[in-house]
gemmi code that builds the backbone of each chain (N, CA, C; Angstrom):
import gemmi

chains = {
    "A": [
        ("MET", (24.265, -4.193, 28.973), (23.638, -2.936, 28.565), (24.425, -2.284, 27.437)),
        ("GLU", (25.740, -2.302, 27.627), (26.611, -1.719, 26.602), (26.397, -2.404, 25.248)),
        ("ARG", (26.353, -3.724, 25.369), (26.275, -4.517, 24.159), (24.941, -4.263, 23.452)),
        ("ARG", (23.923, -4.175, 24.277), (22.609, -3.946, 23.723), (22.558, -2.626, 22.957)),
        ("LYS", (23.143, -1.643, 23.577), (23.177, -0.323, 22.975), (23.884, -0.380, 21.622)),
        ("PHE", (25.011, -1.096, 21.660), (25.802, -1.227, 20.438), (24.985, -1.902, 19.342)),
        ("LEU", (24.310, -2.972, 19.727), (23.515, -3.724, 18.765), (22.437, -2.851, 18.138)),
        ("SER", (21.719, -2.118, 18.996), (20.620, -1.320, 18.471), (21.154, -0.214, 17.577)),
        ("MET", (22.329, 0.306, 17.951), (22.914, 1.344, 17.107), (23.303, 0.793, 15.747)),
        ("THR", (23.879, -0.402, 15.788), (24.283, -1.029, 14.533), (23.069, -1.274, 13.652)),
        ("LEU", (22.006, -1.787, 14.271), (20.788, -2.061, 13.514), (20.239, -0.777, 12.919)),
        ("GLY", (20.259, 0.282, 13.723), (19.782, 1.564, 13.240), (20.574, 2.032, 12.041)),
        ("ALA", (21.874, 1.889, 12.142), (22.749, 2.317, 11.059), (22.474, 1.482, 9.809)),
        ("LEU", (22.274, 0.186, 10.021), (21.984, -0.699, 8.900), (20.688, -0.281, 8.216)),
        ("ALA", (19.682, 0.008, 9.051), (18.387, 0.399, 8.509), (18.536, 1.633, 7.635)),
        ("LEU", (19.323, 2.588, 8.121), (19.550, 3.805, 7.359), (20.238, 3.502, 6.042)),
        ("ALA", (21.192, 2.584, 6.113), (21.963, 2.268, 4.923), (21.101, 1.552, 3.895)),
        ("VAL", (20.141, 0.778, 4.384), (19.319, -0.024, 3.484), (18.282, 0.827, 2.762)),
        ("VAL", (17.771, 1.836, 3.458), (16.655, 2.607, 2.922), (16.854, 3.136, 1.501)),
        ("PRO", (17.942, 3.854, 1.225), (18.014, 4.463, -0.102), (18.037, 3.439, -1.234)),
        ("ALA", (18.708, 2.336, -1.010), (18.866, 1.359, -2.083), (17.549, 0.661, -2.406)),
        ("SER", (16.820, 0.264, -1.355), (15.695, -0.610, -1.619), (14.360, 0.126, -1.746)),
        ("VAL", (14.241, 1.270, -1.096), (12.918, 1.883, -1.028), (12.690, 2.940, -2.089)),
        ("ARG", (13.604, 3.849, -2.202), (13.303, 5.084, -2.914), (13.337, 4.965, -4.417)),
        ("ALA", (12.552, 4.077, -4.965), (12.392, 4.090, -6.407), (11.664, 5.372, -6.754)),
        ("GLU", (10.434, 5.483, -6.250), (9.788, 6.782, -6.244), (8.774, 6.796, -5.124)),
        ("ASP", (8.924, 7.755, -4.258), (7.960, 7.899, -3.181), (6.934, 8.927, -3.620)),
        ("TYR", (5.747, 8.442, -3.938), (4.727, 9.347, -4.479), (4.180, 10.306, -3.429)),
        ("ARG", (4.455, 10.011, -2.172), (4.010, 10.959, -1.155), (4.869, 12.211, -1.217)),
        ("LYS", (6.130, 12.033, -1.630), (7.033, 13.179, -1.715), (6.931, 13.857, -3.063)),
        ("SER", (6.897, 13.057, -4.120), (6.943, 13.652, -5.455), (5.602, 14.252, -5.854)),
        ("LYS", (4.523, 13.696, -5.342), (3.199, 14.242, -5.688), (2.356, 14.432, -4.437)),
        ("PRO", (2.728, 15.381, -3.593), (2.013, 15.554, -2.327), (0.542, 15.914, -2.510)),
        ("ALA", (0.196, 16.555, -3.619), (-1.185, 16.997, -3.828), (-2.140, 15.816, -3.915)),
        ("VAL", (-1.623, 14.674, -4.373), (-2.471, 13.488, -4.512), (-3.060, 13.093, -3.168)),
        ("TRP", (-2.237, 13.198, -2.142), (-2.615, 12.650, -0.840), (-3.489, 13.588, -0.027)),
        ("THR", (-3.569, 14.839, -0.430), (-4.411, 15.774, 0.311), (-5.683, 16.116, -0.451)),
        ("ALA", (-5.810, 15.625, -1.690), (-6.999, 15.915, -2.488), (-8.230, 15.292, -1.833)),
        ("HIS", (-9.333, 16.054, -1.864), (-10.530, 15.581, -1.170), (-11.475, 14.797, -2.066)),
        ("THR", (-11.382, 14.978, -3.351), (-12.252, 14.211, -4.229), (-11.411, 13.302, -5.124)),
        ("VAL", (-12.064, 12.250, -5.596), (-11.363, 11.278, -6.422), (-10.849, 11.941, -7.697)),
        ("ASP", (-11.697, 12.787, -8.301), (-11.284, 13.456, -9.533), (-10.036, 14.314, -9.327)),
        ("ASP", (-10.034, 15.078, -8.226), (-8.876, 15.922, -7.939), (-7.623, 15.079, -7.741)),
        ("ALA", (-7.792, 13.971, -7.026), (-6.641, 13.127, -6.743), (-6.091, 12.486, -8.015)),
        ("ILE", (-7.001, 12.028, -8.883), (-6.558, 11.415, -10.144), (-5.851, 12.460, -10.996)),
        ("LYS", (-6.399, 13.660, -11.000), (-5.800, 14.742, -11.777), (-4.399, 15.075, -11.239)),
        ("ALA", (-4.271, 15.121, -9.916), (-2.977, 15.437, -9.317), (-1.957, 14.345, -9.625)),
        ("MET", (-2.442, 13.123, -9.692), (-1.544, 11.989, -9.921), (-1.158, 11.878, -11.392)),
        ("TYR", (-2.154, 11.956, -12.267), (-1.916, 11.630, -13.675), (-2.103, 12.804, -14.629)),
        ("GLY", (-2.591, 13.934, -14.112), (-2.744, 15.102, -14.962), (-3.965, 15.055, -15.865)),
        ("SER", (-4.800, 14.050, -15.711), (-5.977, 13.926, -16.556), (-7.005, 13.083, -15.818)),
        ("THR", (-8.256, 13.224, -16.182), (-9.261, 12.362, -15.563), (-10.006, 11.575, -16.634)),
        ("ALA", (-9.413, 11.492, -17.828), (-10.023, 10.713, -18.902), (-9.739, 9.232, -18.676)),
        ("LEU", (-10.701, 8.530, -18.119), (-10.494, 7.131, -17.764), (-11.062, 6.207, -18.835)),
        ("THR", (-10.352, 5.132, -19.078), (-10.860, 4.087, -19.953), (-11.368, 2.965, -19.063)),
        ("MET", (-12.667, 2.745, -19.078), (-13.227, 1.804, -18.115), (-13.096, 0.362, -18.590)),
        ("GLU", (-11.875, -0.095, -18.691), (-11.651, -1.490, -19.070), (-10.257, -1.914, -18.627)),
        ("GLY", (-10.000, -3.201, -18.686), (-8.644, -3.694, -18.450), (-8.267, -3.852, -16.995)),
        ("VAL", (-9.114, -3.410, -16.095), (-8.813, -3.545, -14.672), (-9.927, -4.336, -13.999)),
        ("LYS", (-9.515, -5.312, -13.212), (-10.507, -6.073, -12.456), (-10.478, -5.616, -11.014)),
        ("LEU", (-11.650, -5.403, -10.465), (-11.763, -4.948, -9.077), (-12.791, -5.797, -8.363)),
        ("LYS", (-12.385, -6.326, -7.244), (-13.307, -7.150, -6.481), (-13.405, -6.608, -5.058)),
        ("ALA", (-14.631, -6.312, -4.643), (-14.876, -5.858, -3.273), (-16.286, -6.294, -2.915)),
        ("PRO", (-16.586, -6.433, -1.649), (-17.939, -6.881, -1.276), (-18.988, -5.826, -1.608)),
        ("ASP", (-20.232, -6.254, -1.883), (-21.326, -5.309, -2.140), (-21.686, -4.570, -0.860)),
        ("VAL", (-21.674, -5.326, 0.230), (-21.967, -4.726, 1.528), (-20.833, -5.096, 2.478)),
        ("ALA", (-20.195, -4.091, 3.031), (-19.126, -4.352, 3.991), (-19.685, -4.171, 5.394)),
        ("SER", (-19.619, -5.229, 6.190), (-20.182, -5.120, 7.539), (-19.269, -4.302, 8.435)),
        ("ASN", (-17.987, -4.365, 8.169), (-17.033, -3.623, 8.974), (-16.215, -2.697, 8.073)),
        ("GLY", (-16.455, -1.399, 8.193), (-15.737, -0.441, 7.357), (-14.271, -0.288, 7.727)),
        ("GLY", (-13.860, -0.910, 8.821), (-12.476, -0.798, 9.259), (-11.524, -1.679, 8.489)),
        ("ALA", (-12.057, -2.700, 7.843), (-11.197, -3.599, 7.063), (-12.018, -4.190, 5.931)),
        ("ILE", (-12.011, -3.495, 4.808), (-12.757, -3.965, 3.643), (-11.777, -4.603, 2.665)),
        ("PRO", (-11.964, -5.875, 2.377), (-11.033, -6.512, 1.444), (-11.250, -6.004, 0.022)),
        ("VAL", (-10.189, -5.595, -0.618), (-10.250, -5.114, -1.996), (-9.193, -5.850, -2.804)),
        ("ASP", (-9.624, -6.521, -3.856), (-8.690, -7.207, -4.745), (-8.702, -6.485, -6.085)),
        ("PHE", (-7.523, -6.233, -6.625), (-7.501, -5.646, -7.954), (-6.365, -6.209, -8.775)),
        ("SER", (-6.611, -6.302, -10.071), (-5.594, -6.854, -10.955), (-5.767, -6.256, -12.340)),
        ("THR", (-4.716, -6.327, -13.118), (-4.799, -5.884, -14.508), (-3.828, -6.696, -15.359)),
        ("ASP", (-4.231, -6.942, -16.599), (-3.363, -7.650, -17.539), (-2.612, -6.663, -18.423)),
        ("LYS", (-2.983, -5.390, -18.345), (-2.335, -4.389, -19.192), (-0.899, -4.151, -18.711)),
        ("ASP", (-0.109, -3.622, -19.617), (1.258, -3.258, -19.290), (1.220, -1.881, -18.634)),
        ("VAL", (1.337, -1.848, -17.321), (1.125, -0.579, -16.625), (2.357, -0.120, -15.850)),
        ("LYS", (2.419, 1.189, -15.657), (3.505, 1.794, -14.885), (3.133, 1.884, -13.404)),
        ("THR", (1.927, 2.378, -13.166), (1.484, 2.526, -11.780), (0.022, 2.120, -11.664)),
        ("ILE", (-0.346, 1.752, -10.458), (-1.756, 1.497, -10.158), (-2.084, 2.272, -8.895)),
        ("ALA", (-3.207, 2.980, -8.921), (-3.583, 3.769, -7.760), (-4.986, 3.400, -7.313)),
        ("VAL", (-5.199, 3.469, -6.003), (-6.501, 3.158, -5.435), (-7.072, 4.416, -4.770)),
        ("PHE", (-8.302, 4.744, -5.136), (-8.982, 5.900, -4.541), (-10.360, 5.481, -4.033)),
        ("GLN", (-10.901, 6.261, -3.111), (-12.286, 6.060, -2.690), (-12.857, 7.425, -2.290)),
        ("ASP", (-14.183, 7.509, -2.212), (-14.784, 8.819, -1.939), (-15.528, 8.875, -0.600)),
        ("ALA", (-15.243, 7.937, 0.294), (-15.956, 7.918, 1.573), (-15.189, 8.611, 2.695)),
        ("ASN", (-13.914, 8.805, 2.503), (-13.069, 9.356, 3.557), (-12.712, 10.812, 3.264)),
        ("PRO", (-12.160, 11.513, 4.251), (-11.827, 12.936, 4.042), (-10.906, 13.164, 2.846)),
        ("GLU", (-9.935, 12.294, 2.661), (-9.083, 12.400, 1.485), (-9.311, 11.171, 0.606)),
        ("ALA", (-8.948, 11.295, -0.661), (-9.347, 10.266, -1.618), (-8.331, 9.148, -1.817)),
        ("ALA", (-7.046, 9.463, -1.757), (-6.038, 8.480, -2.145), (-5.834, 7.420, -1.069)),
        ("VAL", (-5.719, 6.174, -1.494), (-5.419, 5.092, -0.557), (-3.994, 4.599, -0.770)),
        ("LEU", (-3.679, 4.252, -1.990), (-2.290, 3.867, -2.237), (-1.942, 3.967, -3.714)),
        ("VAL", (-0.623, 4.006, -3.961), (-0.115, 3.977, -5.320), (0.970, 2.915, -5.382)),
        ("VAL", (0.832, 1.991, -6.312), (1.855, 0.977, -6.499), (2.653, 1.332, -7.737)),
        ("GLU", (3.968, 1.307, -7.610), (4.796, 1.455, -8.793), (5.222, 0.062, -9.219)),
        ("THR", (4.890, -0.317, -10.426), (5.190, -1.687, -10.853), (6.655, -1.792, -11.269)),
        ("ASN", (7.145, -2.987, -11.332), (8.511, -3.226, -11.794), (8.499, -4.440, -12.714)),
        ("LYS", (9.662, -4.792, -13.222), (9.670, -5.836, -14.257), (9.273, -7.206, -13.715)),
        ("TYR", (9.258, -7.357, -12.414), (8.873, -8.645, -11.838), (7.397, -8.702, -11.453)),
        ("SER", (6.730, -7.567, -11.508), (5.369, -7.500, -10.979), (4.396, -8.371, -11.746)),
        ("VAL", (3.577, -9.104, -10.991), (2.362, -9.697, -11.526), (1.275, -8.829, -10.898)),
        ("ASN", (0.576, -8.085, -11.717), (-0.275, -7.057, -11.133), (-1.590, -7.601, -10.606)),
        ("ASN", (-1.457, -8.224, -9.463), (-2.608, -8.806, -8.791), (-2.410, -8.571, -7.297)),
        ("TYR", (-3.225, -7.706, -6.738), (-3.018, -7.307, -5.349), (-4.288, -7.488, -4.530)),
        ("SER", (-4.109, -7.732, -3.252), (-5.223, -7.718, -2.317), (-4.813, -6.855, -1.137)),
        ("ILE", (-5.708, -5.969, -0.766), (-5.417, -5.118, 0.385), (-6.673, -4.997, 1.241)),
        ("LYS", (-6.517, -4.408, 2.400), (-7.689, -4.107, 3.218), (-7.700, -2.617, 3.495)),
        ("ILE", (-8.837, -2.001, 3.252), (-8.909, -0.556, 3.422), (-9.999, -0.164, 4.427)),
        ("LYS", (-9.925, 1.102, 4.809), (-10.938, 1.655, 5.712), (-11.845, 2.586, 4.920)),
        ("MET", (-13.130, 2.543, 5.209), (-14.041, 3.516, 4.628), (-15.000, 3.982, 5.711)),
        ("ALA", (-15.152, 5.293, 5.809), (-15.960, 5.859, 6.891), (-17.449, 5.668, 6.641)),
        ("LYS", (-17.831, 5.586, 5.367), (-19.240, 5.391, 5.035), (-19.316, 4.741, 3.660)),
        ("SER", (-20.554, 4.525, 3.191), (-20.720, 3.924, 1.871), (-20.096, 4.821, 0.815)),
        ("GLY", (-19.537, 4.209, -0.196), (-18.893, 5.025, -1.213), (-18.426, 4.176, -2.382)),
        ("THR", (-17.622, 4.794, -3.234), (-17.158, 4.138, -4.438), (-15.638, 4.024, -4.417)),
        ("ILE", (-15.165, 2.830, -4.729), (-13.729, 2.616, -4.846), (-13.362, 2.745, -6.324)),
        ("THR", (-12.311, 3.461, -6.610), (-11.845, 3.600, -7.986), (-10.405, 3.128, -8.076)),
        ("ILE", (-10.142, 2.234, -9.020), (-8.774, 1.802, -9.281), (-8.354, 2.400, -10.614)),
        ("VAL", (-7.210, 3.040, -10.646), (-6.713, 3.593, -11.900), (-5.349, 2.987, -12.186)),
        ("ALA", (-5.208, 2.416, -13.364), (-3.928, 1.851, -13.768), (-3.397, 2.664, -14.932)),
        ("GLU", (-2.192, 3.191, -14.760), (-1.597, 4.026, -15.809), (-0.844, 3.128, -16.783)),
        ("GLY", (-1.397, 2.958, -17.958), (-0.775, 2.099, -18.958), (0.476, 2.731, -19.535)),
        ("LYS", (1.395, 1.889, -20.038), (2.595, 2.431, -20.680), (2.239, 3.087, -22.000)),
        ("ASP", (1.022, 2.821, -22.486), (0.551, 3.486, -23.699), (-0.070, 4.847, -23.393)),
        ("GLY", (-0.035, 5.259, -22.105), (-0.531, 6.581, -21.746), (-1.992, 6.619, -21.350)),
        ("LYS", (-2.686, 5.519, -21.577), (-4.108, 5.485, -21.207), (-4.274, 5.214, -19.728)),
        ("LEU", (-5.370, 5.702, -19.185), (-5.686, 5.433, -17.785), (-6.810, 4.413, -17.721)),
        ("TYR", (-6.446, 3.182, -17.472), (-7.448, 2.131, -17.354), (-8.033, 2.178, -15.942)),
        ("ALA", (-9.329, 1.955, -15.850), (-9.930, 2.100, -14.539), (-11.082, 1.150, -14.318)),
        ("ALA", (-11.404, 0.959, -13.052), (-12.573, 0.192, -12.650), (-13.126, 0.838, -11.398)),
        ("LYS", (-14.454, 0.798, -11.274), (-15.095, 1.382, -10.099), (-16.022, 0.365, -9.468)),
        ("LYS", (-16.221, 0.513, -8.185), (-17.185, -0.349, -7.509), (-17.784, 0.440, -6.347)),
        ("THR", (-19.106, 0.478, -6.329), (-19.794, 1.164, -5.241), (-20.268, 0.135, -4.231)),
        ("LEU", (-20.016, 0.421, -2.970), (-20.440, -0.540, -1.967), (-21.047, 0.158, -0.754)),
        ("ASP", (-21.851, -0.608, -0.047), (-22.469, -0.111, 1.182), (-21.595, -0.481, 2.357)),
        ("VAL", (-21.410, 0.461, 3.230), (-20.653, 0.183, 4.440), (-21.610, 0.282, 5.624)),
        ("ALA", (-21.748, -0.818, 6.340), (-22.713, -0.858, 7.430), (-22.201, -0.096, 8.642)),
        ("LEU", (-20.934, -0.308, 8.939), (-20.355, 0.330, 10.117), (-19.087, 1.049, 9.692)),
        ("GLY", (-19.055, 2.352, 9.839), (-17.924, 3.150, 9.363), (-16.623, 2.766, 10.034)),
        ("GLY", (-15.534, 2.900, 9.290), (-14.271, 2.376, 9.780), (-13.296, 3.409, 10.287)),
        ("CYS", (-13.619, 4.685, 10.155), (-12.629, 5.664, 10.561), (-12.974, 6.281, 11.906)),
        ("GLU", (-13.950, 5.717, 12.578), (-14.374, 6.196, 13.884), (-14.680, 7.681, 13.852)),
        ("GLY", (-15.505, 8.067, 12.932), (-15.974, 9.449, 12.849), (-15.255, 10.297, 11.865)),
    ],
    "B": [
        ("MET", (8.083, -6.106, 19.587), (8.826, -5.583, 18.425), (7.904, -5.367, 17.242)),
        ("ALA", (7.985, -4.210, 16.814), (7.199, -3.911, 15.618), (7.831, -4.607, 14.421)),
        ("GLY", (7.010, -5.094, 13.584), (7.580, -5.764, 12.433), (6.561, -6.144, 11.390)),
        ("ILE", (7.022, -6.881, 10.425), (6.164, -7.326, 9.341), (6.242, -8.848, 9.267)),
        ("LYS", (5.094, -9.468, 9.180), (5.076, -10.916, 8.969), (4.993, -11.171, 7.477)),
        ("VAL", (5.850, -12.019, 6.994), (5.886, -12.270, 5.561), (5.762, -13.759, 5.286)),
        ("LYS", (4.856, -14.094, 4.371), (4.750, -15.473, 3.914), (4.810, -15.449, 2.405)),
        ("ALA", (5.610, -16.313, 1.822), (5.726, -16.322, 0.374), (5.718, -17.747, -0.136)),
        ("LYS", (5.033, -17.935, -1.254), (4.934, -19.279, -1.805), (5.131, -19.235, -3.311)),
        ("LEU", (5.966, -20.134, -3.791), (6.223, -20.216, -5.221), (5.344, -21.306, -5.813)),
        ("LYS", (4.581, -20.920, -6.834), (3.712, -21.903, -7.467), (3.558, -21.529, -8.933)),
        ("GLY", (3.871, -22.463, -9.812), (3.727, -22.211, -11.243), (4.530, -21.019, -11.727)),
        ("GLY", (5.701, -20.806, -11.134), (6.570, -19.721, -11.584), (6.234, -18.360, -11.001)),
        ("VAL", (5.149, -18.299, -10.262), (4.753, -17.026, -9.664), (4.888, -17.118, -8.146)),
        ("VAL", (5.522, -16.118, -7.573), (5.631, -16.078, -6.120), (4.479, -15.241, -5.577)),
        ("LYS", (3.705, -15.847, -4.692), (2.601, -15.120, -4.067), (2.997, -14.786, -2.648)),
        ("VAL", (2.865, -13.533, -2.316), (3.302, -13.076, -1.005), (2.128, -12.527, -0.213)),
        ("LYS", (2.130, -12.844, 1.058), (1.138, -12.304, 1.968), (1.924, -11.666, 3.103)),
        ("ALA", (1.646, -10.414, 3.361), (2.412, -9.729, 4.403), (1.474, -8.954, 5.308)),
        ("MET", (1.787, -8.966, 6.587), (1.012, -8.162, 7.509), (1.945, -7.253, 8.285)),
        ("VAL", (1.626, -5.966, 8.260), (2.409, -4.998, 9.019), (1.649, -4.709, 10.310)),
        ("LYS", (2.334, -4.862, 11.407), (1.677, -4.559, 12.680), (1.760, -3.057, 12.904)),
        ("HIS", (0.623, -2.409, 12.713), (0.631, -0.954, 12.835), (-0.769, -0.438, 13.129)),
        ("GLU", (-0.834, 0.569, 13.968), (-2.116, 1.147, 14.394), (-2.871, 1.804, 13.234)),
        ("MET", (-2.153, 2.389, 12.289), (-2.758, 3.101, 11.161), (-3.757, 4.156, 11.646)),
        ("MET", (-3.266, 5.065, 12.426), (-4.098, 6.122, 13.016), (-4.337, 7.226, 11.991)),
        ("THR", (-5.601, 7.437, 11.619), (-5.905, 8.512, 10.671), (-5.930, 9.852, 11.411)),
        ("TYR", (-5.979, 10.928, 10.635), (-6.004, 12.258, 11.245), (-7.247, 12.427, 12.110)),
        ("ASN", (-8.382, 11.935, 11.594), (-9.628, 12.070, 12.346), (-9.610, 11.278, 13.646)),
        ("MET", (-9.072, 10.052, 13.563), (-8.984, 9.219, 14.749), (-8.073, 9.856, 15.786)),
        ("ALA", (-6.977, 10.413, 15.319), (-6.011, 11.034, 16.225), (-6.653, 12.213, 16.942)),
        ("GLU", (-7.436, 12.962, 16.192), (-8.079, 14.134, 16.768), (-9.087, 13.712, 17.837)),
        ("LYS", (-9.820, 12.655, 17.536), (-10.857, 12.186, 18.447), (-10.263, 11.568, 19.707)),
        ("LYS", (-9.220, 10.798, 19.520), (-8.671, 10.051, 20.645), (-7.685, 10.849, 21.486)),
        ("THR", (-6.875, 11.661, 20.829), (-5.812, 12.343, 21.565), (-5.947, 13.859, 21.512)),
        ("GLY", (-6.893, 14.351, 20.720), (-7.116, 15.785, 20.660), (-6.207, 16.524, 19.706)),
        ("SER", (-5.317, 15.803, 19.045), (-4.432, 16.488, 18.115), (-4.254, 15.692, 16.833)),
        ("ARG", (-4.428, 16.369, 15.732), (-4.253, 15.700, 14.440), (-2.800, 15.286, 14.227)),
        ("ASP", (-1.904, 15.931, 14.977), (-0.477, 15.635, 14.787), (-0.106, 14.234, 15.241)),
        ("ASN", (-0.977, 13.604, 16.020), (-0.656, 12.268, 16.497), (-0.980, 11.180, 15.482)),
        ("ALA", (-1.502, 11.573, 14.356), (-1.793, 10.593, 13.312), (-0.496, 9.913, 12.888)),
        ("ASN", (-0.615, 8.648, 12.621), (0.562, 7.915, 12.177), (0.117, 6.709, 11.370)),
        ("PHE", (0.752, 6.524, 10.242), (0.383, 5.391, 9.392), (1.533, 5.061, 8.457)),
        ("ILE", (1.465, 3.883, 7.873), (2.503, 3.464, 6.937), (2.415, 4.331, 5.680)),
        ("THR", (3.539, 4.882, 5.278), (3.518, 5.722, 4.087), (4.200, 5.052, 2.894)),
        ("HIS", (5.025, 4.078, 3.192), (5.712, 3.425, 2.084), (6.045, 1.987, 2.447)),
        ("LEU", (5.845, 1.103, 1.485), (6.110, -0.312, 1.723), (6.856, -0.871, 0.521)),
        ("SER", (7.902, -1.628, 0.798), (8.623, -2.210, -0.328), (9.056, -3.624, 0.012)),
        ("ALA", (9.335, -4.393, -1.014), (9.820, -5.752, -0.831), (10.955, -5.995, -1.799)),
        ("THR", (11.981, -6.714, -1.327), (13.097, -7.035, -2.202), (13.419, -8.523, -2.123)),
        ("VAL", (13.866, -9.070, -3.236), (14.362, -10.436, -3.292), (15.719, -10.381, -3.970)),
        ("ASN", (16.714, -10.917, -3.338), (18.081, -10.897, -3.868), (18.502, -9.493, -4.306)),
        ("GLY", (18.116, -8.511, -3.535), (18.532, -7.146, -3.827), (17.713, -6.440, -4.889)),
        ("GLU", (16.745, -7.138, -5.481), (15.913, -6.521, -6.513), (14.553, -6.190, -5.937)),
        ("THR", (14.063, -4.999, -6.244), (12.764, -4.585, -5.731), (11.647, -5.317, -6.472)),
        ("VAL", (10.737, -5.914, -5.710), (9.592, -6.582, -6.332), (8.273, -5.900, -5.982)),
        ("LEU", (8.339, -4.988, -5.001), (7.129, -4.242, -4.662), (7.527, -2.852, -4.198)),
        ("ASP", (6.767, -1.875, -4.661), (7.052, -0.504, -4.277), (5.716, 0.214, -4.186)),
        ("MET", (5.322, 0.566, -2.988), (3.967, 1.022, -2.776), (3.965, 2.243, -1.850)),
        ("SER", (3.319, 3.310, -2.281), (3.122, 4.466, -1.401), (1.698, 4.389, -0.864)),
        ("THR", (1.541, 4.550, 0.419), (0.222, 4.309, 0.994), (-0.262, 5.474, 1.853)),
        ("SER", (-1.550, 5.475, 2.151), (-2.137, 6.528, 2.970), (-2.775, 5.939, 4.215)),
        ("GLN", (-3.448, 6.795, 4.975), (-4.017, 6.396, 6.254), (-5.251, 5.521, 6.132)),
        ("PHE", (-5.720, 5.267, 4.895), (-6.984, 4.557, 4.770), (-6.829, 3.056, 4.575)),
        ("LEU", (-5.658, 2.547, 4.875), (-5.533, 1.096, 4.948), (-6.021, 0.690, 6.336)),
        ("SER", (-6.439, -0.566, 6.464), (-6.980, -1.010, 7.743), (-5.884, -1.071, 8.795)),
        ("LYS", (-6.302, -1.192, 10.030), (-5.347, -1.399, 11.112), (-4.644, -2.739, 10.893)),
        ("ASN", (-3.383, -2.820, 11.217), (-2.580, -4.013, 10.924), (-2.829, -4.493, 9.490)),
        ("PRO", (-2.529, -3.659, 8.519), (-2.932, -3.960, 7.142), (-2.272, -5.205, 6.574)),
        ("ILE", (-3.055, -5.911, 5.769), (-2.561, -7.103, 5.091), (-2.402, -6.771, 3.612)),
        ("PHE", (-1.277, -7.164, 3.054), (-1.029, -6.938, 1.638), (-0.773, -8.284, 0.984)),
        ("LYS", (-1.423, -8.492, -0.154), (-1.074, -9.664, -0.943), (-0.601, -9.154, -2.293)),
        ("PHE", (0.507, -9.674, -2.761), (0.971, -9.281, -4.080), (1.740, -10.445, -4.694)),
        ("GLN", (2.027, -10.324, -5.972), (2.666, -11.432, -6.682), (3.789, -10.912, -7.562)),
        ("PHE", (4.753, -11.773, -7.803), (5.790, -11.416, -8.766), (6.345, -12.681, -9.392)),
        ("LYS", (7.034, -12.512, -10.520), (7.623, -13.671, -11.184), (8.952, -13.280, -11.814)),
        ("GLY", (9.713, -14.277, -12.211), (10.979, -14.009, -12.892), (12.141, -13.826, -11.944)),
        ("ILE", (11.873, -13.870, -10.657), (12.952, -13.783, -9.678), (12.520, -14.557, -8.435)),
        ("GLY", (13.509, -15.103, -7.759), (13.213, -15.807, -6.514), (12.926, -17.270, -6.747)),
        ("LYS", (13.636, -18.118, -6.005), (13.355, -19.543, -6.049), (13.125, -20.027, -4.629)),
        ("LYS", (12.734, -21.251, -4.505), (12.445, -21.770, -3.176), (13.654, -21.609, -2.271)),
        ("GLY", (13.429, -21.113, -1.076), (14.519, -20.926, -0.128), (15.096, -19.525, -0.142)),
        ("ASP", (14.832, -18.767, -1.191), (15.306, -17.382, -1.231), (14.570, -16.551, -0.184)),
        ("LYS", (15.271, -15.527, 0.256), (14.657, -14.679, 1.267), (13.966, -13.500, 0.618)),
        ("ILE", (12.810, -13.175, 1.169), (12.138, -11.952, 0.737), (12.159, -10.996, 1.915)),
        ("GLU", (12.618, -9.793, 1.671), (12.732, -8.815, 2.744), (11.780, -7.662, 2.496)),
        ("MET", (11.077, -7.269, 3.547), (10.129, -6.172, 3.402), (10.462, -5.047, 4.366)),
        ("LEU", (10.163, -3.849, 3.913), (10.472, -2.676, 4.708), (9.314, -1.690, 4.603)),
        ("ALA", (8.845, -1.253, 5.744), (7.785, -0.244, 5.754), (8.281, 0.973, 6.523)),
        ("VAL", (7.839, 2.135, 6.092), (8.190, 3.374, 6.780), (6.894, 4.071, 7.145)),
        ("ASP", (6.805, 4.579, 8.374), (5.584, 5.303, 8.726), (5.794, 6.811, 8.727)),
        ("LEU", (4.719, 7.519, 9.021), (4.725, 8.977, 8.921), (5.765, 9.621, 9.824)),
        ("LYS", (6.046, 8.976, 10.966), (7.022, 9.527, 11.901), (8.448, 9.095, 11.555)),
        ("GLY", (8.585, 8.377, 10.463), (9.914, 7.988, 10.023), (10.420, 6.682, 10.601)),
        ("LYS", (9.596, 6.012, 11.387), (10.020, 4.746, 11.966), (9.958, 3.652, 10.901)),
        ("THR", (10.930, 2.761, 10.927), (10.931, 1.695, 9.938), (10.515, 0.371, 10.564)),
        ("TYR", (9.874, -0.438, 9.777), (9.435, -1.769, 10.195), (10.001, -2.746, 9.180)),
        ("LYS", (10.512, -3.854, 9.723), (11.134, -4.807, 8.808), (10.557, -6.185, 8.989)),
        ("GLY", (10.613, -6.952, 7.941), (10.180, -8.332, 8.047), (10.897, -9.167, 7.007)),
        ("LYS", (11.012, -10.446, 7.309), (11.704, -11.344, 6.405), (10.907, -12.617, 6.258)),
        ("GLY", (10.944, -13.195, 5.109), (10.290, -14.481, 4.930), (11.041, -15.292, 3.911)),
        ("LYS", (10.834, -16.593, 3.945), (11.475, -17.464, 2.975), (10.453, -17.890, 1.954)),
        ("ILE", (10.867, -17.955, 0.704), (9.956, -18.427, -0.329), (9.850, -19.946, -0.204)),
        ("LYS", (8.619, -20.409, -0.084), (8.410, -21.846, 0.103), (7.875, -22.473, -1.170)),
    ],
}
model = gemmi.Model(1)
for chain_id, residues in chains.items():
    chain = gemmi.Chain(chain_id)
    for i, (resn, *xyz) in enumerate(residues, 1):
        res = gemmi.Residue()
        res.name, res.seqid = resn, gemmi.SeqId(i, " ")
        for name, pos in zip(("N", "CA", "C"), xyz):
            atom = gemmi.Atom()
            atom.name, atom.element = name, gemmi.Element(name[0])
            atom.pos, atom.b_iso = gemmi.Position(*pos), 0.0
            res.add_atom(atom)
        chain.add_residue(res)
    model.add_chain(chain)
structure = gemmi.Structure()
structure.add_model(model)
structure.setup_entities()
């Protein structure tokens, strides 16, 4: 029992020690809290990037036309542009933001995720280019069965 | 044990990673419906991956990822076969989840 306690304490301490070095490049939940509570996509994009002037090119977005299960909708997105961040928004849930990726020098900007949507809606991907432009792609899809359980 | 499953494969100079975080991903609405309090909501808020001490993924996330969310991402210019990729997720309550995988 003693040993176990010691082990778990050590692991806990290690976890604490690891966090600052590896994680906190920028936590957008802390630095831009308004993004995560915004109810519309426009508000969220504005909170994140300060503008809603989107350039509808340079981003590829793949999602099903009809999602049978709103609890896990596969979304693939990629961009060839030189970007700083990529953000995913949708307008079916109470809040708009789904995630923000901060790219790094090793990134190949090609991601697949699974998201929840409570009803049919539009997914918007915004990629913030290093040239200051906001590249974006949108896709509207039908959700047969809502994923947020009300 | 809560954790992250990580699979990574090197092909043509690009490492493709597939990771699954075992997590309920309880939204505010779900928490309210199931437990009567929005405060019980809990979800992954941040996910990162490192190879040889260098960050290859840095992602802030919200409650609208699916339950037990799967992430696929890619990187290049670092990592060779046999290198370890380490992933760390933090949820709303501050709990950390860890996972490790070898690049194949």
